[in-house]
C-alpha positions as semicolon CSV with decimal commas, in nm:
position;residue;x (nm);y (nm);z (nm)
1;M;0,612;-1,952;-2,912
2;K;0,716;-1,771;-2,654
3;L;0,490;-1,931;-2,302
4;A;0,227;-2,245;-2,311
5;I;-0,024;-2,245;-2,032
6;I;-0,161;-2,526;-1,962
7;N;-0,427;-2,778;-1,815
8;I;-0,663;-2,482;-1,751
9;G;-0,991;-2,553;-1,621
10;C;-1,186;-2,254;-1,629
11;L;-1,074;-1,952;-1,874
12;F;-1,284;-1,664;-1,806
13;T;-1,235;-1,421;-2,157
14;G;-1,304;-1,051;-2,056
15;D;-1,543;-0,970;-2,351
16;L;-1,875;-0,934;-2,168
17;R;-2,044;-1,100;-2,533
18;N;-1,890;-1,408;-2,445
19;P;-1,698;-1,401;-2,109
20;L;-1,623;-1,803;-2,058
21;L;-1,490;-2,040;-2,213
22;T;-1,568;-2,385;-2,188
23;D;-1,392;-2,579;-2,451
24;S;-1,071;-2,434;-2,452
25;D;-0,730;-2,535;-2,229
26;T;-0,457;-2,428;-2,388
27;V;-0,304;-2,082;-2,419
28;L;0,018;-1,985;-2,703
29;V;0,179;-1,703;-2,663
30;D;0,407;-1,595;-2,919
31;D;0,746;-1,402;-2,850
32;A;0,597;-1,019;-2,899
33;G;0,386;-1,161;-2,578
34;K;0,085;-1,158;-2,761
35;I;-0,199;-1,402;-2,774
36;A;-0,131;-1,626;-3,073
37;G;-0,344;-1,931;-3,019
38;I;-0,662;-2,047;-2,792
39;G;-0,802;-2,395;-2,791
40;K;-0,717;-2,793;-2,725
41;S;-0,414;-2,927;-2,651
42;C;-0,503;-3,248;-2,840
43;D;-0,457;-2,949;-3,110
44;L;-0,163;-2,773;-3,010
45;V;0,058;-3,063;-2,916
46;E;0,392;-2,946;-3,138
47;A;0,294;-2,572;-3,035
48;V;0,312;-2,671;-2,642
49;R;0,618;-2,874;-2,697
50;D;0,859;-2,583;-2,878
51;A;0,736;-2,324;-2,616
52;A;1,048;-2,199;-2,444
53;L;0,822;-2,186;-2,141
54;I;0,568;-2,448;-2,073
55;V;0,335;-2,255;-1,773
56;D;0,118;-2,589;-1,619
57;V;-0,178;-2,453;-1,412
58;Q;-0,274;-2,814;-1,293
59;G;-0,733;-2,672;-1,399
60;M;-0,710;-2,341;-1,248
61;T;-0,848;-2,057;-1,352
62;V;-0,719;-1,827;-1,680
63;A;-0,839;-1,457;-1,650
64;P;-0,728;-1,119;-1,807
65;G;-0,527;-0,946;-1,611
66;L;-0,737;-0,689;-1,401
67;I;-0,769;-0,296;-1,480
68;D;-0,807;-0,049;-1,209
69;S;-0,955;0,259;-1,427
70;H;-0,928;0,459;-1,126
71;C;-0,581;0,521;-1,008
72;H;-0,457;0,815;-0,866
73;V;-0,089;0,771;-0,954
74;V;0,153;1,094;-0,996
75;L;0,471;1,042;-1,073
76;G;0,705;0,674;-1,015
77;D;0,531;0,417;-0,763
78;Y;0,497;0,648;-0,485
79;T;0,147;0,769;-0,356
80;P;0,227;1,181;-0,158
81;R;-0,158;1,132;-0,011
82;Q;-0,066;0,816;0,201
83;K;0,349;0,810;0,195
84;C;0,319;0,497;0,039
85;V;0,600;0,363;-0,180
86;D;0,619;0,063;-0,441
87;F;0,161;0,083;-0,415
88;L;0,169;-0,015;-0,757
89;D;0,425;-0,307;-0,774
90;S;0,138;-0,416;-0,496
91;Y;-0,184;-0,395;-0,678
92;V;0,034;-0,639;-0,916
93;H;-0,007;-0,928;-0,649
94;G;-0,362;-0,838;-0,619
95;G;-0,352;-0,927;-0,989
96;V;-0,398;-0,578;-1,132
97;T;-0,205;-0,597;-1,473
98;A;-0,285;-0,235;-1,539
99;V;-0,375;0,149;-1,403
100;V;-0,616;0,436;-1,549
101;S;-0,504;0,738;-1,430
102;A;-0,790;0,916;-1,274
103;S;-0,609;1,245;-1,227
104;E;-0,294;1,356;-1,091
105;V;-0,481;1,547;-0,820
106;H;-0,277;1,446;-0,525
107;A;0,010;1,617;-0,649
108;P;0,199;1,738;-0,384
109;G;0,107;2,103;-0,395
110;R;-0,105;2,169;-0,714
111;P;-0,133;2,431;-0,968
112;H;-0,463;2,529;-1,114
113;D;-0,298;2,765;-1,354
114;R;-0,261;2,667;-1,783
115;Y;0,031;2,605;-1,835
116;A;0,093;2,455;-1,531
117;V;-0,167;2,189;-1,554
118;I;-0,080;2,120;-1,931
119;G;0,278;2,067;-1,800
120;L;0,157;1,786;-1,499
121;A;-0,063;1,579;-1,756
122;L;0,191;1,561;-2,043
123;A;0,531;1,477;-1,747
124;A;0,237;1,182;-1,636
125;H;0,237;1,083;-1,945
126;H;0,559;1,053;-2,052
127;C;0,706;0,901;-1,773
128;F;0,497;0,638;-1,691
129;Q;0,499;0,520;-2,103
130;H;0,922;0,454;-1,908
131;F;0,826;0,283;-1,623
132;R;0,648;-0,043;-1,573
133;P;0,653;-0,098;-1,186
134;N;0,633;-0,472;-1,180
135;G;0,502;-0,484;-1,574
136;M;0,204;-0,325;-1,467
137;K;0,103;-0,051;-1,746
138;V;0,020;0,269;-1,564
139;F;-0,203;0,467;-1,885
140;A;-0,148;0,770;-1,698
141;G;-0,182;1,205;-1,763
142;S;-0,499;1,305;-1,681
143;V;-0,563;1,657;-1,764
144;I;-0,748;1,766;-1,460
145;L;-0,999;2,047;-1,718
146;E;-0,987;2,423;-1,520
147;P;-1,184;2,795;-1,674
148;T;-0,846;2,853;-1,812
149;L;-0,824;2,559;-2,029
150;T;-0,892;2,624;-2,392
151;E;-0,968;2,423;-2,658
152;D;-0,687;2,469;-2,873
153;D;-0,527;2,324;-2,525
154;L;-0,687;2,018;-2,512
155;R;-0,621;1,992;-2,866
156;F;-0,251;2,000;-2,796
157;L;-0,297;1,758;-2,525
158;A;-0,420;1,533;-2,780
159;S;-0,156;1,559;-3,037
160;A;0,103;1,486;-2,745
161;G;0,007;1,181;-2,660
162;V;-0,262;1,287;-2,377
163;R;-0,545;1,045;-2,349
164;Y;-0,779;1,129;-2,043
165;A;-0,954;1,394;-1,908
166;K;-1,111;1,448;-1,590
167;F;-1,391;1,713;-1,467
168;G;-1,399;1,793;-1,074
169;F;-1,144;1,976;-0,930
170;G;-1,129;2,245;-1,165
171;A;-1,142;2,622;-1,020
172;Y;-1,522;2,661;-1,124
173;D;-1,778;2,830;-0,905
174;D;-2,092;2,573;-1,056
175;P;-1,942;2,232;-1,217
176;R;-2,221;2,338;-1,572
177;E;-1,907;2,600;-1,617
178;G;-1,748;2,329;-1,710
179;E;-1,970;2,228;-2,024
180;P;-1,715;2,362;-2,282
181;Q;-1,400;2,207;-2,177
182;V;-1,555;1,910;-2,124
183;R;-1,719;1,905;-2,457
184;W;-1,380;2,054;-2,595
185;A;-1,162;1,743;-2,466
186;K;-1,411;1,519;-2,592
187;Q;-1,404;1,671;-2,971
188;A;-0,973;1,628;-2,961
189;G;-1,025;1,248;-2,860
190;L;-1,004;1,243;-2,486
191;V;-1,179;1,036;-2,313
192;V;-1,371;1,223;-2,015
193;M;-1,426;1,132;-1,670
194;S;-1,628;1,312;-1,408
195;H;-1,628;1,295;-1,042
196;C;-1,973;1,215;-0,888
197;G;-2,171;1,280;-0,564
198;G;-1,986;1,462;-0,287
199;A;-1,683;1,638;-0,241
200;S;-1,385;1,397;-0,161
201;I;-1,098;1,647;-0,032
202;P;-1,080;1,999;-0,019
203;G;-1,125;2,201;-0,325
204;S;-1,401;1,992;-0,462
205;Q;-1,741;2,000;-0,474
206;P;-2,036;1,788;-0,516
207;I;-2,147;1,693;-0,868
208;L;-2,516;1,567;-0,917
209;A;-2,751;1,465;-1,179
210;E;-2,880;1,804;-1,272
211;H;-2,470;1,896;-1,360
212;L;-2,360;1,549;-1,557
213;L;-2,680;1,558;-1,786
214;V;-2,507;1,918;-1,886
215;L;-2,175;1,831;-1,864
216;Q;-2,184;1,456;-2,043
217;P;-1,887;1,312;-1,969
218;H;-1,796;0,949;-2,114
219;V;-1,739;0,800;-1,812
220;L;-1,941;0,870;-1,466
221;G;-1,620;0,854;-1,173
222;H;-1,743;0,674;-0,915
223;I;-2,135;0,654;-0,912
224;N;-2,135;0,499;-0,639
225;G;-1,938;0,782;-0,464
226;G;-1,610;0,894;-0,404
227;P;-1,718;0,802;-0,103
228;T;-2,047;0,937;-0,087
229;S;-2,264;0,847;-0,376
230;L;-2,497;1,015;-0,552
231;P;-2,892;1,013;-0,425
232;D;-3,096;0,733;-0,535
233;E;-3,349;0,934;-0,791
234;D;-2,992;1,096;-0,938
235;I;-2,854;0,694;-0,989
236;E;-3,198;0,598;-1,120
237;V;-3,187;0,892;-1,384
238;L;-2,836;0,851;-1,511
239;V;-2,890;0,527;-1,520
240;A;-3,180;0,485;-1,705
241;E;-3,178;0,805;-1,930
242;T;-2,859;0,822;-2,033
243;D;-2,509;0,611;-2,205
244;M;-2,232;0,750;-1,987
245;A;-2,030;0,473;-1,828
246;L;-2,162;0,415;-1,494
247;Q;-1,804;0,296;-1,267
248;L;-1,818;0,137;-0,972
249;V;-1,567;0,174;-0,730
250;Q;-1,391;0,013;-0,400
251;A;-1,399;0,333;-0,228
252;G;-1,733;0,392;-0,272
253;N;-2,116;0,351;-0,093
254;L;-2,178;-0,092;-0,153
255;R;-2,521;-0,011;-0,133
256;S;-2,534;0,205;-0,414
257;A;-2,343;-0,031;-0,560
258;L;-2,563;-0,345;-0,572
259;R;-2,820;-0,100;-0,661
260;I;-2,650;0,017;-0,988
261;V;-2,619;-0,323;-1,085
262;E;-2,965;-0,417;-1,069
263;L;-3,056;-0,131;-1,206
264;A;-2,804;-0,226;-1,501
265;R;-2,996;-0,532;-1,486
266;Q;-3,340;-0,444;-1,546
267;T;-3,248;-0,155;-1,847
268;D;-2,993;-0,422;-2,033
269;N;-2,683;-0,205;-1,968
270;F;-2,368;-0,395;-1,836
271;H;-2,192;-0,352;-2,101
272;R;-2,156;0,016;-1,904
273;V;-2,041;-0,139;-1,567
274;L;-1,693;-0,039;-1,490
275;I;-1,474;-0,152;-1,145
276;G;-1,199;0,056;-1,054
277;T;-1,065;0,132;-0,665
278;D;-1,077;0,505;-0,613
279;T;-0,730;0,453;-0,460
280;P;-0,482;0,572;-0,301
281;T;-0,724;0,778;-0,133
282;G;-0,832;0,896;0,190
283;T;-0,911;0,516;0,193
284;G;-0,601;0,406;0,123
285;V;-0,407;0,184;-0,089
286;M;-0,587;-0,136;-0,133
287;P;-0,383;-0,404;-0,325
288;L;-0,664;-0,671;-0,321
289;G;-0,947;-0,332;-0,403
290;M;-1,044;-0,442;-0,762
291;L;-1,047;-0,758;-0,673
292;K;-1,270;-0,808;-0,309
293;S;-1,499;-0,550;-0,556
294;V;-1,548;-0,803;-0,790
295;V;-1,626;-1,070;-0,548
296;E;-1,872;-0,834;-0,328
297;L;-2,054;-0,764;-0,712
298;S;-2,107;-1,109;-0,773
299;S;-2,166;-1,279;-0,420
300;L;-2,397;-0,977;-0,338
301;S;-2,595;-0,950;-0,652
302;D;-2,559;-1,298;-0,791
303;T;-2,412;-1,191;-1,085
304;P;-2,201;-1,449;-1,237
305;P;-1,845;-1,410;-1,182
306;E;-1,728;-1,424;-1,541
307;I;-1,943;-1,180;-1,601
308;V;-1,823;-0,934;-1,340
309;W;-1,488;-0,987;-1,410
310;S;-1,535;-0,814;-1,753
311;W;-1,621;-0,560;-1,574
312;A;-1,392;-0,512;-1,429
313;T;-1,142;-0,605;-1,786
314;G;-1,274;-0,583;-2,099
315;N;-1,542;-0,343;-2,069
316;N;-1,301;-0,060;-1,899
317;A;-1,092;-0,171;-2,237
318;D;-1,358;-0,102;-2,398
319;A;-1,486;0,247;-2,175
320;F;-1,067;0,388;-2,158
321;R;-1,010;0,284;-2,583
322;L;-0,728;0,087;-2,365
323;P;-0,520;-0,282;-2,559
324;T;-0,533;-0,477;-2,298
325;G;-0,813;-0,700;-2,096
326;K;-0,934;-0,967;-2,328
327;I;-0,817;-1,293;-2,368
328;A;-0,816;-1,342;-2,729
329;P;-0,613;-1,372;-3,031
330;G;-0,469;-1,081;-3,136
331;W;-0,437;-0,915;-2,698
332;P;-0,154;-0,914;-2,517
333;A;-0,065;-1,147;-2,271
334;D;-0,149;-1,005;-1,943
335;L;-0,328;-1,277;-1,755
336;V;-0,386;-1,372;-1,413
337;V;-0,403;-1,738;-1,266
338;M;-0,633;-1,803;-0,998
339;D;-0,800;-2,050;-0,780
340;A;-0,975;-2,136;-0,471
341;P;-0,827;-2,011;-0,166
342;W;-0,688;-2,267;0,075
343;G;-0,939;-2,364;0,305
344;S;-1,250;-2,252;0,174
345;V;-1,501;-2,496;0,082
346;A;-1,474;-2,377;-0,291
347;V;-1,285;-2,558;-0,530
348;D;-1,221;-2,353;-0,821
349;A;-1,165;-1,957;-0,845
350;A;-1,514;-1,955;-0,976
351;S;-1,748;-2,045;-0,708
352;A;-1,530;-1,888;-0,466
353;I;-1,609;-1,573;-0,542
354;R;-1,969;-1,677;-0,590
355;R;-2,044;-1,712;-0,216
356;G;-1,795;-1,396;-0,128
357;D;-1,383;-1,583;-0,094
358;I;-1,164;-1,380;-0,221
359;P;-0,976;-1,616;-0,414
360;G;-0,631;-1,776;-0,414
361;I;-0,356;-1,545;-0,735
362;A;-0,100;-1,848;-0,795
363;A;0,021;-1,652;-1,148
364;V;0,075;-1,283;-1,285
365;V;0,164;-1,290;-1,640
366;I;0,219;-0,915;-1,828
367;D;0,350;-0,909;-2,171
368;G;0,404;-1,279;-2,190
369;T;0,654;-1,264;-1,870
370;V;0,587;-1,384;-1,550
371;R;0,544;-1,141;-1,304
372;T;0,476;-1,308;-0,965
373;L;0,399;-1,692;-0,906
374;R;0,240;-1,693;-0,570
375;S;0,077;-1,354;-0,435
376;R;0,197;-1,214;-0,095
377;N;-0,135;-1,046;-0,042
378;T;-0,405;-1,297;-0,161
379;P;-0,451;-1,625;0,046
380;P;-0,251;-1,914;-0,088
381;S;-0,420;-2,132;-0,387
382;R;-0,536;-2,453;-0,356
383;R;-0,314;-2,513;-0,609
384;E;0,054;-2,412;-0,778
385;V;0,142;-2,334;-1,105
386;I;0,466;-2,574;-1,204
387;L;0,671;-2,433;-1,471
388;K;0,872;-2,605;-1,727
389;E;1,147;-2,468;-1,927
390;R;1,232;-2,652;-2,281
391;G;1,496;-2,859;-2,195
392;R;1,482;-2,900;-1,856
393;S;1,285;-3,105;-1,682
């Protein structure tokens, strides 16, 4: 074994169907960085002893790394919109181990012509396949749907590896006119996310329920506003009468987000709820944006922390077809170790989240490699991780 994580006090799985493991205190990771076993220490003594690195978390909580399902990357670890470098590296210190591009719309001088739109998506997709800021997985290359794109173009993009499409920034006079491109993208196998709510940047326009019911994307991007929310009556229709994913973002309207959570509860639709940040946009770079959303949605809606954590991990993985986001055998060991922050009345990460405190991150692991110990962005954790290499005391 490459890694053994021991003395786990609480284990979030990221799987909404079984979000909390109460009878496991050990996770084993193989040499490929995959989870090889989960169980009780008394049953895994030999495997733990033979691990190259033992990570003693001293009773803290272990959870899947957060997936920011709405992050506007461009190329490299740089955001032209905020003129900020290394923001993705900093997000890892906020417990984010993967991000999904919501389109490279902030590329300076972004073109609208057919071939350049195709080229931008291809460049972003392939560049981030070879670039991992602090180990982070960046699922980039989300083609911006334009009226000039043909059915063959979208099939070509899918064959070249592009996995996502974004509607909301194309040169359409009426958003409903984008229905052919959305349909072709879905038929090509791309996951399609649409802008929802009021206009966000120059060149965009409001997209309301009347448009979304025609477009039928897979994901209702920032349904709580990016940053301007849909009308309440639109939200009620989209939650109750469709099966599209409901993405809540930190850069949106908190009142609307809490209303959507309540509607999802009433209609048994927690499996459709996703969390992202919609950064770095006008709200700026937010290394703790995902954590802040988890804390707000759990503490203000009285939804158990392990459920909300699943919205930010396993639900995102399911919606965007990602090979990360759950703690289960065979899945990548992309993990966060966290605790109550030092000075909080909470006794562990779950109780901190439940009362509205940002938990302290003590370690982040990506593909079985420890990428950070104590976070430079969260409050300090009450406890610390102890590392022990094989053959060393």
